[in-house]
N, CA, C and O atoms as CSV, one atom per row, in Angstrom:
chain,resi,resn,atom,element,x,y,z
A,1,MET,N,N,27.191,62.184,182.469
A,1,MET,CA,C,28.518,62.601,182.067
A,1,MET,C,C,28.436,64.042,181.564
A,1,MET,O,O,27.588,64.357,180.729
A,2,PRO,N,N,29.313,64.921,182.065
A,2,PRO,CA,C,29.253,66.319,181.634
A,2,PRO,C,C,29.612,66.482,180.170
A,2,PRO,O,O,30.373,65.705,179.593
A,3,ARG,N,N,29.041,67.511,179.601
A,3,ARG,CA,C,29.297,67.811,178.198
A,3,ARG,C,C,30.737,68.271,178.010
A,3,ARG,O,O,31.289,69.003,178.832
A,4,ARG,N,N,31.314,67.833,176.931
A,4,ARG,CA,C,32.683,68.219,176.625
A,4,ARG,C,C,32.757,69.724,176.400
A,4,ARG,O,O,31.886,70.299,175.746
A,5,SER,N,N,33.793,70.364,176.938
A,5,SER,CA,C,33.877,71.822,176.851
A,5,SER,C,C,34.110,72.266,175.414
A,5,SER,O,O,34.693,71.549,174.600
A,6,ARG,N,N,33.640,73.462,175.135
A,6,ARG,CA,C,33.812,74.028,173.806
A,6,ARG,C,C,35.219,74.565,173.657
A,6,ARG,O,O,35.910,74.843,174.637
A,7,CYS,N,N,35.623,74.704,172.418
A,7,CYS,CA,C,36.928,75.287,172.119
A,7,CYS,C,C,36.899,76.759,172.512
A,7,CYS,O,O,36.080,77.517,171.995
A,8,LYS,N,N,37.779,77.174,173.417
A,8,LYS,CA,C,37.744,78.538,173.915
A,8,LYS,C,C,39.061,79.263,173.695
A,8,LYS,O,O,39.315,80.276,174.345
A,9,GLY,N,N,39.885,78.781,172.814
A,9,GLY,CA,C,41.183,79.397,172.594
A,9,GLY,C,C,41.128,80.594,171.669
A,9,GLY,O,O,40.062,81.016,171.221
A,10,ASP,N,N,42.314,81.132,171.394
A,10,ASP,CA,C,42.426,82.285,170.508
A,10,ASP,C,C,41.937,81.959,169.098
A,10,ASP,O,O,41.370,82.816,168.421
A,11,THR,N,N,42.155,80.733,168.663
A,11,THR,CA,C,41.728,80.341,167.323
A,11,THR,C,C,40.208,80.398,167.201
A,11,THR,O,O,39.681,80.928,166.223
A,12,ALA,N,N,39.507,79.855,168.190
A,12,ALA,CA,C,38.041,79.895,168.165
A,12,ALA,C,C,37.545,81.334,168.206
A,12,ALA,O,O,36.537,81.664,167.581
A,13,ARG,N,N,38.243,82.184,168.932
A,13,ARG,CA,C,37.874,83.602,168.998
A,13,ARG,C,C,38.017,84.259,167.626
A,13,ARG,O,O,37.181,85.074,167.235
A,14,GLU,N,N,39.074,83.906,166.902
A,14,GLU,CA,C,39.267,84.439,165.544
A,14,GLU,C,C,38.160,83.959,164.607
A,14,GLU,O,O,37.656,84.733,163.793
A,15,TYR,N,N,37.785,82.695,164.721
A,15,TYR,CA,C,36.691,82.165,163.904
A,15,TYR,C,C,35.398,82.919,164.219
A,15,TYR,O,O,34.647,83.284,163.315
A,16,ALA,N,N,35.149,83.147,165.512
A,16,ALA,CA,C,33.933,83.848,165.932
A,16,ALA,C,C,33.902,85.268,165.375
A,16,ALA,O,O,32.850,85.739,164.941
A,17,GLU,N,N,35.037,85.949,165.383
A,17,GLU,CA,C,35.093,87.311,164.840
A,17,GLU,C,C,34.814,87.319,163.339
A,17,GLU,O,O,34.119,88.201,162.836
A,18,ALA,N,N,35.359,86.330,162.627
A,18,ALA,CA,C,35.108,86.237,161.182
A,18,ALA,C,C,33.622,85.988,160.917
A,18,ALA,O,O,33.041,86.597,160.019
A,19,LEU,N,N,33.015,85.104,161.688
A,19,LEU,CA,C,31.594,84.817,161.525
A,19,LEU,C,C,30.744,86.037,161.877
A,19,LEU,O,O,29.752,86.320,161.205
A,20,TRP,N,N,31.130,86.754,162.924
A,20,TRP,CA,C,30.420,87.966,163.334
A,20,TRP,C,C,30.383,88.979,162.191
A,20,TRP,O,O,29.333,89.539,161.874
A,21,ARG,N,N,31.549,89.205,161.579
A,21,ARG,CA,C,31.633,90.172,160.475
A,21,ARG,C,C,30.758,89.743,159.297
A,21,ARG,O,O,30.032,90.559,158.730
A,22,VAL,N,N,30.829,88.470,158.934
A,22,VAL,CA,C,30.066,87.965,157.785
A,22,VAL,C,C,28.562,88.030,158.055
A,22,VAL,O,O,27.791,88.437,157.186
A,23,LEU,N,N,28.147,87.631,159.250
A,23,LEU,CA,C,26.720,87.651,159.572
A,23,LEU,C,C,26.182,89.077,159.668
A,23,LEU,O,O,25.040,89.333,159.286
A,24,LEU,N,N,26.985,89.997,160.169
A,24,LEU,CA,C,26.543,91.392,160.223
A,24,LEU,C,C,26.422,91.990,158.828
A,24,LEU,O,O,25.517,92.782,158.566
A,25,SER,N,N,27.324,91.617,157.940
A,25,SER,CA,C,27.248,92.156,156.580
A,25,SER,C,C,26.061,91.575,155.810
A,25,SER,O,O,25.558,92.210,154.883
A,26,ALA,N,N,25.613,90.387,156.180
A,26,ALA,CA,C,24.470,89.752,155.512
A,26,ALA,C,C,23.139,90.173,156.130
A,26,ALA,O,O,22.078,89.892,155.571
A,27,ARG,N,N,23.189,90.830,157.252
A,27,ARG,CA,C,21.996,91.190,158.002
A,27,ARG,C,C,21.051,92.040,157.191
A,27,ARG,O,O,21.549,92.912,156.480
A,28,PRO,N,N,19.757,91.886,157.217
A,28,PRO,CA,C,18.943,91.057,158.087
A,28,PRO,C,C,18.765,89.626,157.587
A,28,PRO,O,O,18.147,88.810,158.271
A,29,ALA,N,N,19.287,89.312,156.422
A,29,ALA,CA,C,19.185,87.940,155.907
A,29,ALA,C,C,20.086,87.021,156.727
A,29,ALA,O,O,20.996,87.480,157.418
A,30,GLY,N,N,19.828,85.749,156.644
A,30,GLY,CA,C,20.657,84.768,157.321
A,30,GLY,C,C,21.529,84.026,156.328
A,30,GLY,O,O,21.366,84.160,155.115
A,31,LEU,N,N,22.456,83.243,156.854
A,31,LEU,CA,C,23.348,82.444,156.017
A,31,LEU,C,C,23.333,81.000,156.500
A,31,LEU,O,O,23.337,80.735,157.702
A,32,HIS,N,N,23.315,80.077,155.553
A,32,HIS,CA,C,23.395,78.656,155.870
A,32,HIS,C,C,24.859,78.244,155.985
A,32,HIS,O,O,25.754,78.999,155.607
A,33,MET,N,N,25.093,77.061,156.502
A,33,MET,CA,C,26.452,76.576,156.750
A,33,MET,C,C,27.350,76.663,155.510
A,33,MET,O,O,28.459,77.185,155.624
A,34,PRO,N,N,26.929,76.180,154.330
A,34,PRO,CA,C,27.813,76.282,153.159
A,34,PRO,C,C,28.164,77.732,152.810
A,34,PRO,O,O,29.283,78.022,152.388
A,35,GLN,N,N,27.199,78.638,152.987
A,35,GLN,CA,C,27.466,80.050,152.716
A,35,GLN,C,C,28.461,80.618,153.722
A,35,GLN,O,O,29.342,81.395,153.354
A,36,LEU,N,N,28.326,80.235,154.986
A,36,LEU,CA,C,29.282,80.680,156.005
A,36,LEU,C,C,30.679,80.153,155.701
A,36,LEU,O,O,31.672,80.863,155.862
A,37,MET,N,N,30.743,78.904,155.259
A,37,MET,CA,C,32.040,78.303,154.938
A,37,MET,C,C,32.701,79.035,153.774
A,37,MET,O,O,33.900,79.308,153.813
A,38,ARG,N,N,31.926,79.352,152.742
A,38,ARG,CA,C,32.489,80.068,151.585
A,38,ARG,C,C,32.901,81.488,151.948
A,38,ARG,O,O,33.975,81.947,151.557
A,39,ALA,N,N,32.051,82.184,152.697
A,39,ALA,CA,C,32.311,83.589,153.014
A,39,ALA,C,C,33.511,83.764,153.938
A,39,ALA,O,O,34.233,84.755,153.832
A,40,THR,N,N,33.730,82.813,154.843
A,40,THR,CA,C,34.831,82.932,155.803
A,40,THR,C,C,36.055,82.115,155.407
A,40,THR,O,O,37.130,82.283,155.981
A,41,GLU,N,N,35.891,81.229,154.425
A,41,GLU,CA,C,36.951,80.312,154.007
A,41,GLU,C,C,37.407,79.415,155.159
A,41,GLU,O,O,38.591,79.105,155.294
A,42,LEU,N,N,36.436,79.005,155.989
A,42,LEU,CA,C,36.698,78.093,157.094
A,42,LEU,C,C,36.082,76.733,156.780
A,42,LEU,O,O,35.178,76.626,155.951
A,43,THR,N,N,36.579,75.701,157.448
A,43,THR,CA,C,35.992,74.370,157.306
A,43,THR,C,C,34.722,74.296,158.153
A,43,THR,O,O,34.456,75.177,158.970
A,44,ARG,N,N,33.944,73.234,157.947
A,44,ARG,CA,C,32.720,73.035,158.731
A,44,ARG,C,C,33.040,72.972,160.232
A,44,ARG,O,O,32.328,73.563,161.043
A,45,SER,N,N,34.088,72.272,160.590
A,45,SER,CA,C,34.481,72.163,161.993
A,45,SER,C,C,34.876,73.523,162.572
A,45,SER,O,O,34.523,73.849,163.705
A,46,GLN,N,N,35.604,74.304,161.791
A,46,GLN,CA,C,36.019,75.629,162.249
A,46,GLN,C,C,34.814,76.554,162.411
A,46,GLN,O,O,34.763,77.347,163.351
A,47,VAL,N,N,33.850,76.457,161.502
A,47,VAL,CA,C,32.640,77.272,161.614
A,47,VAL,C,C,31.871,76.880,162.871
A,47,VAL,O,O,31.394,77.750,163.599
A,48,ARG,N,N,31.747,75.585,163.132
A,48,ARG,CA,C,31.040,75.131,164.338
A,48,ARG,C,C,31.737,75.630,165.604
A,48,ARG,O,O,31.078,76.070,166.546
A,49,SER,N,N,33.052,75.561,165.624
A,49,SER,CA,C,33.815,76.058,166.766
A,49,SER,C,C,33.609,77.563,166.938
A,49,SER,O,O,33.428,78.051,168.054
A,50,GLY,N,N,33.640,78.286,165.825
A,50,GLY,CA,C,33.420,79.728,165.869
A,50,GLY,C,C,32.015,80.086,166.316
A,50,GLY,O,O,31.829,81.051,167.057
A,51,LEU,N,N,31.013,79.317,165.873
A,51,LEU,CA,C,29.634,79.568,166.292
A,51,LEU,C,C,29.464,79.345,167.791
A,51,LEU,O,O,28.759,80.102,168.459
A,52,ALA,N,N,30.112,78.305,168.320
A,52,ALA,CA,C,30.041,78.049,169.760
A,52,ALA,C,C,30.655,79.209,170.535
A,52,ALA,O,O,30.084,79.666,171.526
A,53,MET,N,N,31.814,79.685,170.089
A,53,MET,CA,C,32.464,80.813,170.751
A,53,MET,C,C,31.620,82.071,170.601
A,53,MET,O,O,31.499,82.851,171.546
A,54,LEU,N,N,31.039,82.275,169.432
A,54,LEU,CA,C,30.213,83.455,169.184
A,54,LEU,C,C,28.987,83.456,170.095
A,54,LEU,O,O,28.612,84.501,170.627
A,55,ARG,N,N,28.366,82.302,170.277
A,55,ARG,CA,C,27.202,82.218,171.172
A,55,ARG,C,C,27.593,82.545,172.609
A,55,ARG,O,O,26.853,83.230,173.314
A,56,ASP,N,N,28.753,82.060,173.044
A,56,ASP,CA,C,29.231,82.388,174.389
A,56,ASP,C,C,29.484,83.884,174.530
A,56,ASP,O,O,29.119,84.483,175.542
A,57,THR,N,N,30.104,84.487,173.525
A,57,THR,CA,C,30.399,85.922,173.546
A,57,THR,C,C,29.111,86.737,173.561
A,57,THR,O,O,29.005,87.723,174.290
A,58,ILE,N,N,28.144,86.329,172.764
A,58,ILE,CA,C,26.850,87.018,172.712
A,58,ILE,C,C,26.177,86.977,174.081
A,58,ILE,O,O,25.642,87.985,174.543
A,59,ALA,N,N,26.202,85.813,174.728
A,59,ALA,CA,C,25.573,85.674,176.042
A,59,ALA,C,C,26.272,86.549,177.082
A,59,ALA,O,O,25.609,87.157,177.922
A,60,GLN,N,N,27.593,86.617,177.035
A,60,GLN,CA,C,28.346,87.423,178.002
A,60,GLN,C,C,28.090,88.911,177.823
A,60,GLN,O,O,28.021,89.649,178.806
A,61,ASN,N,N,27.948,89.360,176.579
A,61,ASN,CA,C,27.820,90.789,176.301
A,61,ASN,C,C,26.381,91.273,176.172
A,61,ASN,O,O,26.145,92.476,176.066
A,62,GLY,N,N,25.423,90.362,176.178
A,62,GLY,CA,C,24.023,90.751,176.069
A,62,GLY,C,C,23.632,91.273,174.697
A,62,GLY,O,O,22.728,92.101,174.586
A,63,TRP,N,N,24.294,90.802,173.656
A,63,TRP,CA,C,23.996,91.222,172.285
A,63,TRP,C,C,22.748,90.502,171.784
A,63,TRP,O,O,22.299,89.539,172.405
A,64,PRO,N,N,22.180,90.965,170.656
A,64,PRO,CA,C,21.034,90.242,170.082
A,64,PRO,C,C,21.426,88.795,169.770
A,64,PRO,O,O,22.532,88.540,169.293
A,65,PRO,N,N,20.533,87.861,170.035
A,65,PRO,CA,C,20.887,86.449,169.893
A,65,PRO,C,C,21.095,86.011,168.451
A,65,PRO,O,O,20.560,86.597,167.509
A,66,LEU,N,N,21.881,84.974,168.319
A,66,LEU,CA,C,22.104,84.308,167.041
A,66,LEU,C,C,21.140,83.131,167.001
A,66,LEU,O,O,21.180,82.260,167.870
A,67,ILE,N,N,20.280,83.107,165.997
A,67,ILE,CA,C,19.320,82.012,165.887
A,67,ILE,C,C,19.537,81.282,164.564
A,67,ILE,O,O,20.173,81.795,163.644
A,68,TYR,N,N,18.990,80.070,164.499
A,68,TYR,CA,C,19.043,79.292,163.264
A,68,TYR,C,C,17.627,78.876,162.906
A,68,TYR,O,O,16.895,78.344,163.739
A,69,THR,N,N,17.252,79.121,161.670
A,69,THR,CA,C,15.998,78.588,161.139
A,69,THR,C,C,16.318,77.859,159.844
A,69,THR,O,O,17.254,78.213,159.127
A,70,ARG,N,N,15.540,76.856,159.564
A,70,ARG,CA,C,15.775,76.079,158.353
A,70,ARG,C,C,15.628,76.926,157.095
A,70,ARG,O,O,16.343,76.726,156.114
A,71,ALA,N,N,14.707,77.860,157.132
A,71,ALA,CA,C,14.453,78.698,155.955
A,71,ALA,C,C,15.535,79.755,155.744
A,71,ALA,O,O,15.953,79.995,154.611
A,72,ASP,N,N,15.991,80.388,156.827
A,72,ASP,CA,C,16.900,81.531,156.702
A,72,ASP,C,C,18.338,81.247,157.108
A,72,ASP,O,O,19.222,82.043,156.790
A,73,GLY,N,N,18.601,80.160,157.788
A,73,GLY,CA,C,19.950,79.869,158.250
A,73,GLY,C,C,20.264,80.615,159.538
A,73,GLY,O,O,19.363,80.936,160.313
A,74,TYR,N,N,21.545,80.889,159.764
A,74,TYR,CA,C,21.993,81.596,160.959
A,74,TYR,C,C,21.810,83.089,160.751
A,74,TYR,O,O,22.174,83.626,159.705
A,75,GLN,N,N,21.241,83.764,161.756
A,75,GLN,CA,C,21.031,85.202,161.632
A,75,GLN,C,C,20.917,85.836,163.018
A,75,GLN,O,O,20.562,85.174,163.993
A,76,PHE,N,N,21.223,87.130,163.082
A,76,PHE,CA,C,21.004,87.921,164.287
A,76,PHE,C,C,19.628,88.547,164.178
A,76,PHE,O,O,19.227,89.001,163.106
A,77,THR,N,N,18.903,88.572,165.292
A,77,THR,CA,C,17.605,89.240,165.272
A,77,THR,C,C,17.247,89.715,166.666
A,77,THR,O,O,17.600,89.086,167.664
A,78,ALA,N,N,16.549,90.818,166.719
A,78,ALA,CA,C,15.997,91.322,167.970
A,78,ALA,C,C,14.475,91.388,167.870
A,78,ALA,O,O,13.813,91.880,168.784
A,79,ASP,N,N,13.920,90.895,166.765
A,79,ASP,CA,C,12.473,90.899,166.547
A,79,ASP,C,C,11.808,89.920,167.511
A,79,ASP,O,O,12.100,88.724,167.488
A,80,GLY,N,N,10.928,90.423,168.345
A,80,GLY,CA,C,10.283,89.602,169.363
A,80,GLY,C,C,9.487,88.439,168.808
A,80,GLY,O,O,9.498,87.353,169.387
A,81,ASP,N,N,8.797,88.646,167.693
A,81,ASP,CA,C,7.990,87.575,167.100
A,81,ASP,C,C,8.864,86.421,166.613
A,81,ASP,O,O,8.536,85.252,166.816
A,82,ILE,N,N,9.969,86.759,165.976
A,82,ILE,CA,C,10.883,85.726,165.476
A,82,ILE,C,C,11.516,84.974,166.640
A,82,ILE,O,O,11.638,83.750,166.597
A,83,LEU,N,N,11.920,85.705,167.686
A,83,LEU,CA,C,12.527,85.060,168.852
A,83,LEU,C,C,11.539,84.130,169.543
A,83,LEU,O,O,11.906,83.030,169.954
A,84,GLN,N,N,10.295,84.563,169.672
A,84,GLN,CA,C,9.293,83.716,170.305
A,84,GLN,C,C,9.053,82.453,169.483
A,84,GLN,O,O,8.964,81.361,170.045
A,85,ALA,N,N,8.949,82.586,168.178
A,85,ALA,CA,C,8.754,81.415,167.318
A,85,ALA,C,C,9.947,80.475,167.413
A,85,ALA,O,O,9.783,79.256,167.381
A,86,TYR,N,N,11.153,81.038,167.531
A,86,TYR,CA,C,12.363,80.224,167.641
A,86,TYR,C,C,12.369,79.444,168.950
A,86,TYR,O,O,12.714,78.263,168.969
A,87,GLU,N,N,11.985,80.104,170.052
A,87,GLU,CA,C,11.992,79.444,171.354
A,87,GLU,C,C,10.902,78.392,171.469
A,87,GLU,O,O,11.108,77.348,172.087
A,88,VAL,N,N,9.749,78.657,170.880
A,88,VAL,CA,C,8.630,77.717,170.958
A,88,VAL,C,C,8.849,76.544,170.014
A,88,VAL,O,O,8.561,75.399,170.364
A,89,GLY,N,N,9.362,76.826,168.812
A,89,GLY,CA,C,9.514,75.803,167.776
A,89,GLY,C,C,10.667,74.983,168.000
A,89,GLY,O,O,10.939,74.072,167.218
């Protein structure tokens, strides 16, 4: 059974833009879900929808990837060592 499509409307795009701004301002540190929720004033569901849209936008534009680690949370990185550890782990 195919995976259910992600939310791709204008609302998800707005959530993604809010998350983009917050994550860039926190860079190089990462943010965990509760921190993202507080910083953007979005619900957990809205943050998840925004993250899905943000990942799609990143892939389309070739921007540095958004990764998640248990220690640092969600963060942007172009560091090859971190990306390799993320892909292997």
